[in-house]
Every structure is written in C-alpha cells, then in structure tokens.
Backbone bond lengths (Angstrom), bond angles and torsions (degrees), N, CA, C in turn:
res aa  C-N    CA-C-N  psi(-1)  N-CA   C-N-CA  omega(-1)  CA-C   N-CA-C  phi
1 M - - - 1.423 - - 1.532 108.12 -
2 T 1.304 116.40 123.68 1.460 120.98 -179.59 1.529 109.68 -101.83
3 V 1.285 113.66 141.67 1.476 119.69 179.57 1.515 107.63 -99.07
4 K 1.326 114.90 126.03 1.455 119.80 178.84 1.533 109.59 -87.03
5 K 1.306 114.78 136.79 1.463 118.88 174.17 1.523 107.85 -85.86
6 S 1.275 113.41 141.70 1.463 118.75 -179.63 1.531 109.53 -71.86
7 A 1.304 115.46 141.74 1.454 120.56 179.11 1.534 111.12 -76.49
8 F 1.305 116.98 -16.68 1.465 121.32 -177.90 1.519 110.10 -94.34
9 K 1.290 115.93 133.14 1.454 120.67 176.14 1.529 108.34 -95.89
10 T 1.286 116.06 147.70 1.463 118.63 176.16 1.523 108.37 -80.51
11 E 1.312 115.31 128.71 1.455 121.14 -179.72 1.519 108.78 -118.44
12 S 1.291 115.43 141.84 1.461 118.36 173.85 1.528 107.43 -93.66
13 R 1.294 115.59 131.98 1.459 120.94 -178.13 1.524 109.42 -122.19
14 T 1.289 114.95 147.12 1.456 120.41 175.09 1.520 107.68 -88.90
15 T 1.303 115.50 127.99 1.452 119.73 178.34 1.526 108.27 -81.71
16 V 1.308 116.48 123.75 1.455 122.21 -174.48 1.526 111.96 -85.66
17 V 1.294 118.46 -25.88 1.466 121.95 -174.65 1.527 112.43 -57.96
18 P 1.333 121.26 -46.60 1.468 119.08 178.36 1.531 113.36 -63.07
19 I 1.327 116.53 -34.16 1.462 119.94 177.95 1.523 109.89 -65.55
20 I 1.312 117.41 -42.32 1.465 121.63 177.98 1.520 110.27 -64.31
21 N 1.319 117.46 -41.80 1.467 120.70 179.20 1.525 111.39 -60.77
22 V 1.309 117.00 -45.90 1.466 120.46 179.47 1.528 110.23 -63.94
23 S 1.321 117.30 -41.55 1.464 121.00 179.08 1.521 111.14 -61.45
24 L 1.311 117.51 -43.34 1.463 120.71 179.14 1.524 111.59 -64.84
25 V 1.304 117.69 -38.69 1.467 120.57 177.56 1.527 110.29 -63.36
26 V 1.321 117.64 -41.97 1.461 121.16 178.57 1.527 110.53 -63.96
27 V 1.322 117.85 -45.01 1.462 121.65 179.45 1.528 110.57 -62.37
28 L 1.310 117.75 -46.15 1.464 120.56 179.36 1.522 111.71 -63.13
29 T 1.323 117.26 -39.06 1.463 120.24 177.89 1.524 110.75 -63.10
30 L 1.319 117.59 -44.96 1.460 120.59 178.28 1.521 111.90 -63.98
31 M 1.335 117.11 -37.47 1.464 120.17 178.56 1.523 111.27 -66.02
32 M 1.311 117.03 -34.72 1.461 119.82 -179.31 1.529 111.49 -77.38
33 I 1.321 118.33 -30.02 1.462 121.70 -177.89 1.526 112.03 -83.53
34 S 1.318 118.94 -32.04 1.461 122.33 -172.22 1.530 115.06 -57.04
35 P 1.335 122.20 -35.80 1.468 118.60 178.08 1.526 113.65 -64.87
36 F 1.311 117.62 -20.47 1.455 120.58 -178.20 1.524 112.75 -87.09
37 L 1.324 117.48 -7.63 1.452 121.29 177.91 1.519 108.48 -86.24
38 S 1.312 117.77 131.81 1.462 120.42 -179.36 1.519 109.96 -148.48
39 N 1.320 115.45 179.38 1.459 122.12 -178.25 1.516 111.73 -96.32
40 D 1.303 119.14 35.82 1.450 121.27 -177.37 1.520 112.64 -68.61
41 E 1.325 118.26 -13.65 1.450 120.01 -178.83 1.524 112.57 -78.78
42 I 1.326 118.90 -12.24 1.457 122.28 176.53 1.524 107.11 -87.36
43 D 1.335 116.56 115.98 1.457 121.67 -173.83 1.522 110.53 -84.92
44 V 1.332 116.32 116.23 1.453 122.82 177.52 1.516 107.72 -137.13
45 Q 1.344 116.70 131.19 1.458 120.91 175.69 1.526 107.50 -96.30
46 L 1.321 116.52 106.71 1.457 121.02 -177.24 1.522 110.53 -80.59
47 P 1.338 117.62 147.77 1.460 119.49 172.91 1.524 109.81 -69.08
48 E 1.334 116.07 161.86 1.460 120.26 -178.44 1.524 110.15 -101.83
49 A 1.331 116.41 143.91 1.461 122.42 177.57 1.512 108.66 -162.97
50 R 1.321 115.87 162.72 1.454 120.51 174.14 1.519 107.29 -95.19
51 A 1.317 116.17 122.70 1.463 120.20 -177.29 1.512 109.33 -152.57
52 A 1.312 115.24 159.61 1.466 120.99 177.69 1.520 109.26 -84.51
53 E 1.326 115.70 153.37 1.462 120.96 175.82 1.529 108.80 -72.93
54 V 1.321 116.00 147.23 1.461 120.50 178.84 1.520 109.41 -120.88
55 D 1.322 114.91 156.39 1.463 121.16 175.52 1.524 107.86 -75.77
56 D 1.327 117.58 127.59 1.458 120.07 -172.85 1.525 114.26 -108.93
57 T 1.324 117.47 26.69 1.463 118.73 -177.45 1.527 112.37 -69.20
58 D 1.334 118.04 -35.83 1.460 121.17 -179.15 1.526 112.30 -105.95
59 N 1.328 118.00 17.22 1.453 120.96 -177.56 1.520 111.98 -75.94
60 V 1.323 114.81 142.77 1.457 122.60 170.45 1.524 105.19 -113.55
61 E 1.326 116.61 117.88 1.459 121.50 -174.47 1.523 110.64 -91.36
62 I 1.350 115.45 123.43 1.462 122.05 178.44 1.523 106.74 -117.07
63 T 1.322 117.33 120.64 1.458 122.19 -176.61 1.524 109.34 -111.51
64 F 1.354 115.83 129.74 1.459 122.91 -179.97 1.524 107.39 -119.09
65 T 1.335 116.95 107.74 1.463 120.90 -173.63 1.525 111.50 -87.47
66 I 1.327 115.33 167.04 1.463 121.23 178.48 1.527 111.19 -64.91
67 E 1.338 117.51 -21.94 1.468 122.01 176.82 1.526 111.64 -82.23
68 R 1.326 117.01 8.25 1.475 124.78 179.38 1.526 112.03 67.52
69 E 1.331 117.21 30.05 1.462 121.65 175.28 1.519 108.69 -96.57
70 I 1.327 116.74 137.32 1.459 122.26 -179.18 1.524 107.92 -114.35
71 Y 1.320 115.76 122.61 1.459 122.09 178.51 1.520 108.96 -115.41
72 V 1.313 116.83 134.07 1.462 121.94 168.25 1.518 104.29 -110.45
73 G 1.341 115.37 107.72 1.456 120.15 -169.00 1.515 107.18 67.92
74 E 1.313 117.53 -115.49 1.465 121.64 176.59 1.522 112.21 -111.75
75 D 1.345 116.95 4.74 1.459 121.34 -176.87 1.525 110.60 -90.52
76 L 1.324 117.07 124.95 1.457 123.28 178.17 1.525 108.44 -81.90
77 L 1.357 116.19 124.17 1.462 121.50 -177.79 1.522 110.32 -130.71
78 T 1.330 115.73 165.30 1.458 120.66 171.14 1.521 108.16 -94.96
79 L 1.335 115.57 167.29 1.462 120.17 -179.14 1.527 111.21 -61.98
80 D 1.331 117.21 -35.00 1.469 120.90 -179.16 1.525 112.89 -70.63
81 E 1.325 117.89 -24.81 1.465 121.66 -178.77 1.530 112.88 -83.02
82 I 1.322 117.32 -15.72 1.468 121.97 -173.84 1.534 113.02 -59.21
83 P 1.354 120.38 -52.21 1.477 118.60 -175.31 1.526 113.86 -57.07
84 H 1.330 117.55 -46.57 1.471 119.82 -178.71 1.526 110.97 -67.94
85 Y 1.332 116.93 -46.15 1.469 121.27 -177.12 1.528 110.73 -61.06
86 L 1.331 116.99 -47.26 1.469 119.84 179.28 1.521 111.58 -68.33
87 G 1.336 116.68 -37.58 1.456 119.86 179.01 1.517 112.05 -57.51
88 V 1.327 116.14 -43.21 1.467 120.96 177.89 1.527 110.23 -69.04
89 M 1.332 116.00 -39.50 1.465 120.92 -174.98 1.534 112.84 -67.66
90 I 1.336 117.17 -38.13 1.472 119.61 -175.07 1.523 112.87 -102.17
91 E 1.311 116.75 5.78 1.461 120.17 179.25 1.528 109.96 -59.86
92 G 1.309 116.64 129.55 1.457 121.32 179.39 1.515 113.84 80.85
93 T 1.325 117.89 10.34 1.462 121.87 178.06 1.525 107.75 -118.40
94 P 1.335 117.84 90.75 1.466 120.03 -173.92 1.524 114.12 -68.97
95 Y 1.325 118.42 -18.67 1.462 120.45 -177.54 1.523 112.11 -107.02
96 A 1.317 117.54 16.75 1.467 120.88 -178.77 1.524 110.31 -67.30
97 V 1.322 115.26 141.91 1.455 121.97 176.24 1.522 107.39 -122.12
98 A 1.318 116.41 123.56 1.461 121.02 175.14 1.524 107.00 -87.51
99 V 1.330 116.84 108.38 1.463 121.93 -177.90 1.523 108.15 -97.77
100 I 1.333 115.84 117.55 1.457 121.41 -179.27 1.521 108.64 -96.91
101 K 1.330 115.50 120.11 1.466 122.27 175.58 1.523 106.71 -106.02
102 A 1.326 116.43 96.22 1.461 120.93 -178.65 1.523 109.29 -106.86
103 D 1.320 116.26 138.82 1.463 121.35 177.98 1.527 108.86 -60.74
104 R 1.322 117.24 138.10 1.467 120.67 -174.85 1.525 112.36 -69.04
105 N 1.314 118.95 -15.52 1.462 121.84 -179.45 1.527 112.95 -90.22
106 L 1.324 117.87 -0.26 1.467 121.27 176.89 1.522 109.83 -76.32
107 P 1.337 117.60 144.97 1.465 119.49 173.95 1.532 109.93 -63.56
108 Y 1.333 116.08 140.28 1.459 119.35 -175.95 1.526 111.80 -62.78
109 G 1.327 117.66 -29.49 1.463 120.55 179.04 1.520 112.38 -59.84
110 E 1.333 116.58 -38.07 1.464 120.13 178.75 1.527 111.12 -71.53
111 V 1.333 116.05 -37.14 1.469 119.74 176.73 1.524 109.43 -66.53
112 E 1.328 116.02 -37.29 1.468 120.63 178.76 1.532 111.20 -63.32
113 E 1.338 117.33 -36.91 1.468 120.56 176.01 1.527 110.78 -63.59
114 L 1.336 116.29 -39.95 1.465 120.12 177.66 1.528 110.51 -65.34
115 I 1.331 116.86 -41.53 1.469 120.54 178.13 1.529 109.80 -60.51
116 A 1.338 117.02 -42.91 1.471 120.49 178.84 1.527 110.98 -62.89
117 A 1.328 117.40 -39.24 1.472 120.61 178.73 1.521 110.82 -66.26
118 V 1.337 116.79 -38.84 1.470 120.65 178.70 1.524 109.80 -67.32
119 E 1.329 117.11 -41.57 1.469 120.01 178.27 1.525 111.42 -65.42
120 A 1.329 117.57 -30.21 1.470 121.18 177.87 1.526 111.75 -67.45
121 S 1.326 117.31 -17.84 1.469 120.77 178.66 1.523 112.07 -82.98
122 N 1.337 116.75 1.75 1.466 123.53 -177.90 1.523 112.16 63.28
123 A 1.326 116.11 36.28 1.466 120.30 174.85 1.524 108.26 -65.21
124 P 1.346 117.97 132.63 1.467 119.97 -178.64 1.526 112.79 -59.94
125 R 1.336 116.51 -38.27 1.465 120.26 -179.96 1.525 109.07 -143.23
126 V 1.334 115.27 145.83 1.463 122.03 177.79 1.520 107.41 -125.90
127 A 1.338 116.92 135.16 1.464 121.31 179.91 1.520 108.99 -134.68
128 L 1.342 115.84 150.12 1.455 121.63 174.80 1.514 108.18 -103.68
129 A 1.325 117.10 128.84 1.464 121.76 -179.06 1.527 109.80 -81.52
130 T 1.326 115.36 142.27 1.460 121.98 176.04 1.516 109.06 -138.00
131 K 1.331 115.88 163.80 1.458 120.81 170.58 1.515 107.12 -89.85
132 E 1.326 116.22 151.18 1.456 119.36 178.94 1.519 109.30 -72.64
133 K 1.325 115.45 130.48 1.452 121.79 179.96 1.518 109.45 -76.42
134 D 1.326 117.04 138.19 1.457 121.09 177.66 1.519 110.16 -67.71
135 E 1.331 116.30 146.08 1.463 121.56 179.98 1.525 111.63 -62.78
136 E 1.329 118.23 -33.81 1.455 120.75 -177.95 1.519 111.89 -71.82
137 D 1.336 118.36 -16.60 1.457 121.76 177.37 1.521 112.13 -81.45
138 Q 1.325 117.83 -10.77 1.455 122.18 -177.60 1.526 110.35 -73.27
139 P 1.351 118.87 140.69 1.474 121.36 177.34 1.502 111.92 -72.27
C-alpha cells in the first residue's frame, strides 16, 4: 500500500478582517473625540461686545496673546509667516473666515499689523472675536 503525498502544502495566512475591524474602531473613536479638542489652553482675554453668533465651519482661528505670540490653530507662527501660511490654508475655501482672537490688553497698533498680515493672505473675510457683553453692563 503506497501513501500518496498531498499536492497542497499547508500555508499559514494572516487574517486581515480583524486588523480592519480594529483600524475602523480606532478611526471612529478619533472622529468622535476630535470635536471636543480645542485651543482652550491658550489664555486670551477677549474684549466684550454685542454681536451675533456666526457659523464656524470654515473659520480659521488666529490667536494673539498678551505675550505677543501668534497661533493659527495650535501652530505658533511669526507675523511674517502669516500671509503664506493662511494663503495655503484657506486656498479653495471661498467662505473661509479668518477669526482673530486678540487679547484686549494688546495695543491696537499691533493688532492692526496682524489684521494687515491676514488680509495679505487674501482671506475672503476677516473678523475680530469678542466676548458677549452682559445686558446689565449696557448704558
């Protein structure tokens, strides 16, 4: 009696499905957490004013601290880097709004220089952020 050897070799294979499942769970978790991440750790005292709320889906947030640091999102930049950086960032976004959050104790001349740098980036719209003024503070 002769024993035939099988023509098929046993191969070990990596199952891809569990790897894909884990990857999707990680992506979904990051997507759910990302809206809760913000720049609240940058301390800025905004001036107060009465203003309407705006839709912030296309906003680019520029923060100017009392220490004269300029942040676009979380990136620390110099005044000279602003036009190019913003130009690249808002390219192809016709409804983008560059929202400048400047500390109320900064001299207006320095804020004006930042506004000029933002306008040099060809931002479609520029806005200054304020805190809502309390009704009891109104004359």
